[in-house]
C-alpha positions as a Markdown table, in Angstrom:
| # | Residue | x | y | z |
|---|---|---|---|---|
| 1 | Unk | -12.6 | 19.1 | 0.2 |
| 2 | Unk | -9.6 | 19.1 | -2.1 |
| 3 | Unk | -8.9 | 22.7 | -1.2 |
| 4 | Unk | -8.8 | 21.9 | 2.5 |
| 5 | Unk | -6.5 | 18.9 | 1.9 |
| 6 | Unk | -4.1 | 21.1 | -0.1 |
| 7 | Unk | -4.2 | 23.8 | 2.6 |
| 8 | Unk | -3.3 | 21.3 | 5.3 |
| 9 | Unk | -0.5 | 20.0 | 3.2 |
| 10 | Unk | 0.8 | 23.5 | 2.8 |
| 11 | Unk | 0.5 | 24.3 | 6.5 |
| 12 | Unk | 2.4 | 21.3 | 7.6 |
| 13 | Unk | 5.1 | 21.4 | 4.9 |
| 14 | Unk | 8.5 | 21.3 | 6.6 |
| 15 | Unk | 7.1 | 20.5 | 10.0 |
| 16 | Unk | 7.8 | 17.4 | 12.0 |
| 17 | Unk | 5.4 | 16.2 | 14.7 |
| 18 | Unk | 7.2 | 18.1 | 17.4 |
| 19 | Unk | 7.1 | 21.4 | 15.5 |
| 20 | Unk | 3.4 | 20.7 | 14.7 |
| 21 | Unk | 2.5 | 20.3 | 18.4 |
| 22 | Unk | 4.4 | 23.6 | 19.1 |
| 23 | Unk | 2.5 | 25.6 | 16.5 |
| 24 | Unk | -0.9 | 26.2 | 18.1 |
| 25 | Unk | -2.5 | 28.1 | 15.1 |
| 26 | Unk | -1.4 | 25.4 | 12.7 |
| 27 | Unk | -2.5 | 22.6 | 15.0 |
| 28 | Unk | -6.0 | 24.1 | 15.5 |
| 29 | Unk | -6.4 | 24.9 | 11.8 |
| 30 | Unk | -5.3 | 21.4 | 10.7 |
| 31 | Unk | -7.8 | 20.0 | 13.1 |
| 32 | Unk | -10.6 | 22.3 | 11.9 |
| 33 | Unk | -10.3 | 21.7 | 8.2 |
| 34 | Unk | -11.5 | 18.1 | 8.4 |
| 35 | Unk | -14.7 | 19.5 | 9.9 |
| 36 | Unk | -15.1 | 21.5 | 6.7 |
| 37 | Unk | -14.4 | 18.4 | 4.6 |
| 38 | Unk | -16.9 | 16.4 | 6.5 |
| 39 | Unk | -19.6 | 19.0 | 6.0 |
| 40 | Unk | -18.8 | 19.1 | 2.3 |
| 41 | Unk | -18.9 | 15.3 | 2.1 |
| 42 | Unk | -22.3 | 15.2 | 3.8 |
| 43 | Unk | -23.7 | 17.5 | 1.1 |
| 44 | Unk | -22.5 | 15.4 | -1.8 |
| 45 | Unk | -25.4 | 13.4 | -3.4 |
| 46 | Unk | -25.6 | 9.8 | -2.7 |
| 47 | Unk | -25.5 | 9.1 | -6.4 |
| 48 | Unk | -22.1 | 10.8 | -6.7 |
| 49 | Unk | -20.8 | 9.1 | -3.6 |
| 50 | Unk | -21.8 | 5.7 | -4.9 |
| 51 | Unk | -20.2 | 6.5 | -8.3 |
| 52 | Unk | -17.0 | 7.4 | -6.5 |
| 53 | Unk | -16.7 | 4.8 | -3.8 |
| 54 | Unk | -12.9 | 5.2 | -3.9 |
| 55 | Unk | -13.4 | 8.3 | -1.7 |
| 56 | Unk | -13.8 | 7.3 | 2.0 |
| 57 | Unk | -17.0 | 9.4 | 2.4 |
| 58 | Unk | -18.0 | 7.7 | 5.7 |
| 59 | Unk | -14.6 | 8.1 | 7.3 |
| 60 | Unk | -14.4 | 11.8 | 6.3 |
| 61 | Unk | -17.9 | 12.4 | 7.8 |
| 62 | Unk | -17.1 | 10.4 | 10.9 |
| 63 | Unk | -13.9 | 12.4 | 11.4 |
| 64 | Unk | -15.9 | 15.6 | 11.2 |
| 65 | Unk | -18.3 | 14.3 | 13.8 |
| 66 | Unk | -15.6 | 13.3 | 16.1 |
| 67 | Unk | -13.8 | 16.6 | 16.0 |
| 68 | Unk | -17.0 | 18.6 | 16.2 |
| 69 | Unk | -18.5 | 16.8 | 19.1 |
| 70 | Unk | -15.3 | 16.1 | 21.1 |
| 71 | Unk | -13.6 | 19.5 | 20.4 |
| 72 | Unk | -12.1 | 19.7 | 23.8 |
| 73 | Unk | -10.6 | 16.3 | 23.5 |
| 74 | Unk | -8.9 | 16.4 | 20.1 |
| 75 | Unk | -5.8 | 14.1 | 20.0 |
| 76 | Unk | -3.3 | 16.1 | 18.0 |
| 77 | Unk | -1.1 | 13.0 | 17.5 |
| 78 | Unk | -4.0 | 11.5 | 15.6 |
| 79 | Unk | -4.5 | 14.8 | 13.7 |
| 80 | Unk | -0.8 | 14.7 | 12.7 |
| 81 | Unk | -1.0 | 11.1 | 11.6 |
| 82 | Unk | -4.1 | 11.7 | 9.5 |
| 83 | Unk | -2.5 | 14.8 | 7.9 |
| 84 | Unk | 0.8 | 13.1 | 7.1 |
| 85 | Unk | -0.3 | 9.5 | 6.4 |
| 86 | Unk | -3.8 | 9.6 | 5.1 |
| 87 | Unk | -4.1 | 13.0 | 3.4 |
| 88 | Unk | -1.7 | 12.3 | 0.5 |
| 89 | Unk | -3.8 | 9.4 | -0.8 |
| 90 | Unk | -7.0 | 11.4 | -0.3 |
| 91 | Unk | -5.5 | 14.1 | -2.4 |
| 92 | Unk | -4.7 | 11.6 | -5.2 |
| 93 | Unk | -8.3 | 10.4 | -5.1 |
| 94 | Unk | -9.9 | 13.8 | -5.0 |
| 95 | Unk | -7.8 | 15.6 | -7.7 |
| 96 | Unk | -9.3 | 13.7 | -10.7 |
| 97 | Unk | -12.8 | 14.4 | -9.3 |
| 98 | Unk | -12.1 | 18.2 | -9.0 |
| 99 | Unk | -11.1 | 18.3 | -12.7 |
| 100 | Unk | -14.2 | 16.5 | -13.9 |
| 101 | Unk | -16.6 | 18.8 | -15.7 |
């Protein structure tokens, strides 16, 4: 999950919302990565999820479901908002977990 967050951050680095909309490959990739994150979140044990309630597990999974089931109706303005407004805090939450043994 952290890998996908960092990849999104790298993809959108230096872009504004208008440039993001104009870059189809970036736009589609940034919309696809949350699906990967949702799949990964679903596979995390309930014990681990409960121990790390600071991670918005349900929201990550719900985002995956929304994109996967409404793939022809993805609102890229929302994707941009998630990538720019919500991703930084998710990265902060996930980084310490990735370094846990």
